[in-house]
N, C-alpha and C positions, 0 to 999 in steps of 0.2 A: 472492422477490416474484413473485406471479402476473402473467403477461402481461395487458395490458389488452385488452379485447375491444370491437369496434365493434358496437353494437347496431343492427341493421337495423330500420327501421320495418315494421309489418305490410303485406302487399300491398294491403289496403284503403286504408291511409293514403297509400301511394305512388300508388295509382290516383287517389284524390281530389285529391292535390297536382298530379298531371299534368293531370287534367281542369280544375282551376282555372286552371292556366297556359295551357292551350289556349283556355279561355273568354276570358281577358284578351287573349291574342294575337288571337283572332277579333274582339274588340271594337275593338282598335287598328287592325286591317286594315280593318274596316268604316268606321271614322272616316276612315282614309286614303282609301278608295274614295269616301266621301261628299264629300271635299274637292274632287274634280274636278267642274267645272261650276257650283260654288256661289260661285266668285270670292272665297273667303276670303283676306283679305290684311291681315296686321297692319300693313304699311307704309301701306296706304290709311287704316286706322283712325288711325294716329298722325298722318299728314299732315292728316287731316280734323278733328282735335280743335281746332286753332286756329280754323278756319273755323266750327265749331260753337259755339265759345265766343263768337266775335264775333256770331254770329247770336242768341245768347241775351242777352248783355249790351249789344249794340249796337256800332256801329263809329264811330270819331271822324269819319269822312268823311260819315256819314249821321246828322244830328241826329234825336233822338227815335226812333231805331231800337232794336231789342232789346225784351226782355220786361219790363224793370224801369225805373222803378217801376210797379207795377200801376195800372191805371185803375179806380177804385172807383165811378165815376159810376153804373153799372148793377148794383151789387152786389146790391141787393134783388131785382132781376129774375133774376139768376143763382141766388140762393139758392132762389127759388121754383121754378125749373126743376130744381134739384138735388133738392128735395123730391119733385117729380113723378117724377124718375128713381128715387128710392128706393121710391116707391109702385109703379112698374113692376116693380122687382125683387121687391118683397114679393108682389104678385099673381102674377107669373110663377112664383115659387118655391112659393107655396101651391097653385096649380093643378097644378104639376108633381108635388108630393108626393101630392096626391089621386089623380092618375092613376097614379103610380108604385107605390102600394101594391097595387092589384089586379093590375097588370101584373107586379109582382115575384112575386106568388103563382103566377101562370101560368108564370113564367119560372124557377121553381125545380124541380129534379128531385123533391124530396120533397113538394111540394105541388101540382104540376101534375096536372090530372085525366087527361091523356093525353100520351104522348111527342110526338105531332104538335103539340098545342097548345103544349107546351114549346118546340119548335123554332120554330114560327111566331112566338111572342111574343118569343123571343130575337132573331129577325131584325127584328122591328118595332123593338125597342130599339136594335139596330145602326143601323137607318135613321134613327131620331131623333138618335142621337149622331153619325152620319156627316155630317149637314148642319150647317154652322156657323150661329151666330146671325145673322150678316150675310146669308147666303143665305136663311135662313128669314124674316128681316125683309123682304127684298126681295119674297119670295113673298106675305107677308101684307099688305105695303103695296099691292101690286097687287090683292089680293083685297078688302081692307076700307078702303083709303085711308090717307092720312097721319095721323100722330098717335101717341099712346102705345099705343093698343090693339094695333096690329100688333107693336109691340115686346114687349108682354106675351105675346102668343101665341107669338112666336119664342122668348122665354126659356122659356116653359112647355114647348114641345115638346122643345127641346134638353135642358133640365134633367130632363124626365121620362125621357129615354133614359139619362141618367147615374144618376139616383136609382134607376130601375128595376133597373139592373144591380147597383148597390151593395146595394140592399135584397135582391135575389134571392140574392146571394152570402152575405149575413148569414143568410138563411133556410136555406140549404143546409147551414150548419155549426151549426145549433142542436143541443142535446143530444137525441138520439133517445129516451133513457130517459124524459125528461119527457113526450114525446109518447105513448109507449106507456102510461105511467101514466094519462094523460088518456083514451086510447082504452079502456083496461081498465075505466074507470068507466062505459062505455056512452055516451060523449059523441059528438055528431054531428061531421061534418067541420068545420063552422063553429066549434063549441065547441073542437075540437082546436086550431084556429088561434088563437082568442081567448084560450084558457087555457094552451096549450102553446107556440105559436110566438111570438105577439105579445109576451108579457112578456120573452122572451129577446132579441128584435130591437129593442125600443122604444128603448133607449139609442143604438143605431146609427142608427135612423131619425131621432131628434132631432138627433144630432150631425151627420150628413151633410146633413140639411135646412138647418140653420143655416149650415153651411160653404158650401153652394151658394148660400144667400142672400147671403153675403158676396161670393162670386164674381159673382153676378148683378148686384150693385150696380156692380161694376167694368165688367161687360159692358154694362149698360144705359147707361152714360155715353157710349158710342160708337155706339149704335144710331141716334142722331139723325143720324149721318152719311148714312144712307140714308133719312131721313125718317120713322123709326119713333119719334119723340118723344124727350123728355128733353133734357138739357143738351148732348148731342152736336151738335145743330143749331147752337147758338151757337158751339161750337168751330169748326165748319166756316165759319160766316159770318165770324167774326173773322179767321181765318187767310186766307181768300180775299180779304178786304178789307185785308190787311196791317196789321190793327189788333192788333199783337202785345201791347200793354199790356193790352188787354181780354182777349185770350187768356190772358195770365198770370193775371189775376184768376179766370177760369173754371177754369184748371188748379189754382189754389190752393184754390178752393172744392171741386173734385172730390177733391183729395188729403186735405184735412182731413175731408171727409164720409166718405170711405172708411176713413180711420183711426178715426174715431169709431164707424162701424158695426162695424168689425172688433173694436174694444175691447168694445163693448156685447154683441156676439154671443158673444165668448169668455166673458164673464162669465155670460151666460145659459146657455151650454153647461155651464159648471162647476156651476151650480145645478141644472139639469135632468138632468144625467148624472153 
């Protein structure tokens, strides 16, 4: 009977295995380092659950406290504000997509007219993404006043930074063979984009735009906290007045509306892509 032999894995496999273990070890060490100063405490969470539950359902010592049952007296007003919030998200996403398409062309290596323009456009997109919607809303509220319009502008700027980056990455991975075929036919630069690049990135543009619309509906619901319109202002007013039953109604309106928008958006994405 021939002696059994231990088959050693190739050096490349062993190196990849060691590298993966080092990556996981580095991730765990990073999480351990990040725990300092953040006051992460499972004990605090567990001890606070009971107080949170009483805050939601009410305390026997405080009649009419808690979030339930909801107060439906102003339901029509809340629904109207939710519609305005969805309109804010719709306009913010539409303006962002219109701005993101030309920006993504300039921010892609294979379509930018010059490396300097590519770098500058990339930094502009970084700036747009680096400013939170809240910060942008505060800036635009100071510039144009209270109401939905500054919220629309805040969503548009922030979303343009995100969509511009996503669109540019989609443009950079298009099939170069199709572009060469269009160029070989004597097409201009614009025709190369419209006939070679655009058909390849259109599904990504549609999918990402609809996804950001869903996200913007959620974001728009809280921009009212800084005076940028929408239903968020009513959330602030009800909580500051300790009218938690009205706040419960508003939160239910927001949750149901977001679920409905997500469902319809996913169905639309399936049909268009």
